[in-house]
N, C-alpha and C positions, 0 to 999 in steps of 0.2 A: 863492781857493778857497771862502772863506766865502760870498761873494756868489753864486758858482755853485751851491753847495749850497742856498742860500735860494731861488734862482731855480727849481731843479729841484723843490723842495718845493712852491713856489707853483703851478708847472705841474701837478704831480701832483694837488694839491687842486682846481685848475680842471677837470681832466679828470674827477675824481670827481663834482664838482658837475654838470658837463655830462652825465655818464652818468646821474645820478639824474634830471636834468631831462628827458632824452630818454625816460625811462620813465613820465613823468607824462602824463595824458590830454591830447590835443591839443584846443584850443579850437575845436570844430566844432559846428554845429547845423544843423537843416534849414532855417533861415531863408535862408541864401544859396542853397540848392538851390531852394527855392520861388520865390525872386525871379528865377531864371534860367529858369523854366519858361515856355514859350510855349503858350497855349491851343490853338493850331493844331498844335502838336507836343508833346503830352504824353509821347511816348515818348523824347524827346531831352532829356538833362540837360546843362546847360552853356551857355557863350556863347563869344564870340570871333569873329574874322573868318572862319575856316574854317567854323565852325558856321553863321554868318549866310549865307555864300555857298551852303552846301548847302541850307539852308531856302529861300532865294530860288529856287534851281534846282528844288527839289521843287514849289514853288508854280507856277512857269512850266510845268513838265511836266504838272501836274495840270489845267491850263487848256486844253490843246490835245490833239487826238486823234492823237498820233503815237507811234511806238515809242521806247523809251528804253533807253540803256545806262548802267548804274551801275558805276562803277569804284572800286576801293578794296581795301586789303589785307584779309587774313583778320581777322575779328573787329571790323570797323569799323562794322557796322550796315547793310549793304547790303539785307538783308531788311526791316529797319525802314523804310528809305528807300522801298523798293518799296511796302510796305503804306501808307505815308503818301501816296504819289502816288495810289494807288487810292482811299484814304479821302477825299481832297480833290477827287477827280474826279467827273464826272457819272455815272460807272459804279459809284459806291459802294454802290448797292443791289443790285448783281449780284455773282456769285461772284468771289473772288480765289483762284486756284489756283496753288500753288507746287510746283516740281519742281527737285531738285538733279541736274543732268546728270552730276556726278561720281560719283554713287552707283549709276548704272545702266550696264550695258554697252549696246552699240549696239542690239541687237534689243529689249531691254527698254525702252530709251528711246523707240525708234520706236513700240512698242506703247503706252507710257504717254502719248505725245503724241497719236498719231493713232487709237488704238484698233484694233479688228479686227472682222471679221464671223465668224460661226459657220463653222467649218471652215477658217479661214485657215491653221491649222497643227494639228499632232497633238492638242495639248491645248486647242485652241480650240473648246470645246463650246457656246459662246454668244457673242453679240455683246458687245463692250466699248466703251464710250464713252471716248475718250481725253481728255486734258486740254484740247485745243482745244474739244471739244464741251462738256465740263464747265464751261469758263469762258465759254461763249458769252454775249455781251452784257456781259461783265466783263473781268477782267484775268488774263493768264497770266504768271507770273514764273518765269523760267528762271535759276537760279543756276549758277555755274561753267560758263558757256556755252562756255568754251574746251575743255571736256572732250568736247563733242559731236564725233563722228566726221565725216568729210567727207560720208558718206552722209546722216547726220542733218542736217548743214548744208544739203545740197542740198534735202532735203525741207522744211526750214524756209524756205529761200529761195522755194521754190514756193508754200508756204502764205502767205507775206507778200506775194508778188507778185500772186497771184490771189485771196487771201482765201478760198481753198477748200482743203479737205483731202481725201485719199483714204484711208479706213481700210484697214489691211492686209487683203489678200484680196478687196477690192472693186474694181470697175471704174467706180464711180460717184463723182463729186465731190460734196462736201457743202459748202455755204456756211457760213462761220463769221464771226462778228462779235466779234473778240477784240483787245484792246489788249495788245501784247507788251512786257514789261519783261524785260531780261536783265541779268546781273551777271557780273563777272569780277574776279579778283584778280591777273591777269597782264597783260602788255603784248600786246594782240591784234595790233598792228602787227608785232611781232617774230615772232609765229606766222604771219602772212601772208607775211613774208619767208622763213620756213622751209617754206612750202608746207603748213602745218597748219591754216590758217584761210582761208576764202574771203573775198577782198577785197570782192566784191559784197555778200555777206551783212553784212560789217562795216559798210559805209556805210548799209545799210538799218536796221541796229540802232541806229546812232549818229546818229539824227536830233537827239536831245537827249541830252546827257551830264550825269550827276550824279556828283560825286566825294565819297566819304565819307573824311574826313581821318583819318590815323593818330593814335593817342593821344599819341605823342611830340611832335607838332606843336601840341598843345593841352593842355600840362601844367597850365595854370591850372585846368582842369576836373577834374583828378584828385582833389583833396579833395572836391569836390561829388559826383563819381561814387562815390568810396569810401564816403561817408556814405550815399548812396542804396542802395548794395548792402549796406552794414552793416545797414540797417533791414530789407532783404529777408532777410538771413541770420538776423537775430533772429527774424523771423517763422517761418522754416523750422525753426529750432532750438528754438522755444518759449521764447526768452529775451528779456530786456529790459535796458536800461541799459548795453549794451556801448559801448566807446569805443576809439579808436585812440590809441596813445601818440604823443608828438611824434616819437620815433625811427622808429616805424612809418610815420608820414605822410611823414617825410623820405625814407625808403627808397622809398616808393611814387612820390613825385614825381621822384626821381633815376633811377629805372629806365626803360629804353627801351621796354618792353612790346611785344615782337615779335608777341604774340598780341592786342594792342590791347585794346579794351574787354571783349571776351569773356574774355581772360586775367585782367584786373583783377577782373571779376565772380567768376570761379572762385576766385581767391586770397582775396578778401574773404569770400565765403560759406564757403569751407572753414575759414578762420580763425575765423569766427563760430561755426561748428558745433563745431570741435575745441578751441578755447581753453578753459581751465579758469577763468581769472580774468575779471574784468570789463573789464580794459584789455588790448587786444591789443598785444603787443610786436613789434618788428621781426623778431626771430628766429622768431616764430610765423607769419610770412607765407609760408614754404615756398618 
């Protein structure tokens, strides 16, 4: 019984020591972050096989004039990947136009993409240049392409096949020189099987595929990303000298991040703005 009591006392002391240690600042600096930055990809922080493969695919896509499908979960940086393809391509001095298909209903999306001529509908008091004409010579990025209705998909297929568009209310085709990048966070093949996505459009979009990896598959980059976003949070909050505790860093690395990098950024910046002390603790991560 004496030995058991001594053991429990030692265990309790160890837990207290560990608890104190977890509240101490983690040993992080911008050095490792800077060392993993690629001059060709300043927007991406981190390393590892998934990151290297994504960068290789972006470079390949930027060197050829074909349409590209970017696949990845929500918050994995599909927009950044599209912007990098455009920036590294020969079209980088021309417009980059981005539209989220999930934010617009069918009619608004058709109008946003192809524009209209005066009198096309009741409120059409003037001509409107759609995204295809705005991006002429450059790149058009369509996020959440799976949200486009079958009617919109048909119009996109025609535009890609002919490289011509027809503004709403017009009977005249207009030539367009646009490189189309699309992105999705769902399995388009499953939608094809369900009759919700055109197979012929899928294979036109998927000439080259880029995959943005989820954060849970590159946990080694979480400390680097956390420090990167902490500096951003400091700037937003007008503070300096903030640090993450060892416990906070342990919690960040062990979490699965269903919202991926976007969720991590939100958590870190919120903690930087809301925390009262200089060391952010695990319980302050929200």
